[in-house]
N, C-alpha and C positions, 0 to 999 in steps of 0.2 A: 918157835922156828917158821919161816916163812919161805914161802917155795913160790915158783911160777912157772906157768907154762907157755909157750909162745913159739914164734915162728917167724921167719923170713920177710913174711907181708903181714902179720897181725901180731900185736901180742895183748897177751891176758891177764888183769893185775893179779897182783900179790892172791895167794889165796893161803889163811892160817891153817898147816897144817896138823895143828894140836887139833884144833875145835874140828877139823875131818875125821881124825882118827879114833873120835868118840860118837860118831856119825856112821854106828855100823851099817845103817840101809844104805848112806851117800857112799861109802866108800866101794861098795860094789858095782856103782853106777856112773861115779863120777870119773871121767878124761878130759881129756882136751881132742878138739879138733884140729888138725892142721892141714892147712891149704897147701902146704909142700910137695909136690909128688914125692911121698916114699918115704918122708920124714917127718918125726916128729921130736919132739924136746920137752924134756924133763928135768930142771936141775932144783939142786936142794940150796940153800946159801950155808948150808953147814957139810962141810965136807968129809968128818970124819961119819956122819950117817948115811945110809944106803936112801932112798929116794921113796917115797909114801907108797905103797899099795896099791896104787891106783892105776888104771887102764889107760895109756895114749892111745887114740885113734887116728889112721892119715888116709888119706883120701890119695888114690897113687893110679897115676897114669903109665905106668910103665906097662906097655906096649903086650907086655907077655900075660898080661891076665885080661885082656878083650882080646875079639876074633870077630874078623868083619865077616859079614855074610854075604853073600851075591850068590843068583839066581837067574839063568836066561829067561825063565819063564816068567819075568816081570819084568817090567821097564826099567832101563837102566838109570842111573842115578844121575841128577840133572845139575848136579857141580861137585864142590870136591867133599862130599862125604857118602857115608855107605850106605846101603839099602838095610841094614839091621848091624847092630854088634849084639854080642854075647860078652857078658860080665858078667859075674858072680851068680850064675844060676838063675840071669834074667834075660830076655831076648828085648831088645830095644830096636823096634820099628821104625825107621824115617816116616817123615811124612807121602803118603802114597796117592796118585793121581790116577785116575781112570783113563788111562794110556794103555791102546794097544799094543803089547811088549815088541809084533813082528814090524809093525811099522812107526809106532814113535807119536801116535795122531789118538786125539780122543775118539770113542768108540761113536760119539754124538756129542752133541752140544748140549742134551736133555739130562738133567742134574742124575734121573733115576736110573740112568743107562751109566752114566758116570759112576755111580754109587756102586750099580751092580760089578761094574768091568775093577772097580778100584780093591773092591770087597775079595774079588778072584786072586788080581794082583798080590793084595794083601796074604792071603792064604797060601801061594807061592812063597813068598819069603819065611812067612811062618813055617811053612813046609820043611825049606832050606836050614832055617835056622834048628829045627829040632821042637817045632811047637806047632801048637795045633790054634784052632778058634775056640776051643774050651781050656787052652791056659793061658789068656788073653786077662789079664787083671785091670787094664786101666788103656781107656782110649781117650785121643782128644779128636773133637771131629773140629775142622774150619766149613765153613759154609758162604759162599760170595753172599745168597740171601736169605737169611734167617726162616723166609715165608716158605723153603725146601723143606723145615725140621719135620716135620709130619710124615711127607712122601720117605725122607732118609731113613725115619724110625721103621717103617715098614719094611725096608730092603735090610737093613741091619739087623732086626729079629728075626731073619730066616739064616743070619751065621752063626749069630755068638747064643750059644745055648745058656741056660739058666744053669746058676744063678749069674745073670749079665756082669760083666764088667763095668769097675766103677768108669764115669765117663763126663768129660766135659764138652761143650759146642758153645763155639762162638762164632758169629758173622764179622768176618772178616773184611778189611777194603778191597784188598785183590791177595790171588792166589798165583802161583806158578801158572804160565802158560795160559792165563785166564781160565783156570777150572771152575767149575761151579763149586767143587768139594774135595776136601783132603783127609785124610785119615791117617794121624800115626797110632802105634799102642807100648805096650809094653808087656811082655810073656812071662810066665817062669817056666823055668827046664826041669 
């Protein structure tokens, strides 16, 4: 029996259904991932038989499963994006800058000051989303100058308790508003 799984965006080659049935370990974990919002397809070439007992997973962009988080205690988004999004028991915090919420200006041109202010802003967004520094599982730090890495680490360690989140740090060509640092994170809810 030949079966296939696909979507309007891409097609996955035929899968030999009989071979899969004989592999009990695979049957529980094999599925197909559909990039079509809220849809997945599983068809069998044999119309008299039901489809294989495999799960097809979907990625959905259904607005009902994601919720925007917004707080006035952190700077507003600088473009068409949310300060954070809640989805699937996770909180995705957009890149945060060291802007003072009341003025929309940087606290100073100093990377240490911007880092302190940025992490205060991030804390307010985390709080508004029902999370905290201790629930952060991943951060991404973008620096205008990687030579600031040590200074940033000293401040960063004051905010995130052990076990520290997984983290990536990059030097980038430029940041919004010529910031010295930007940090984004993912937290559990």
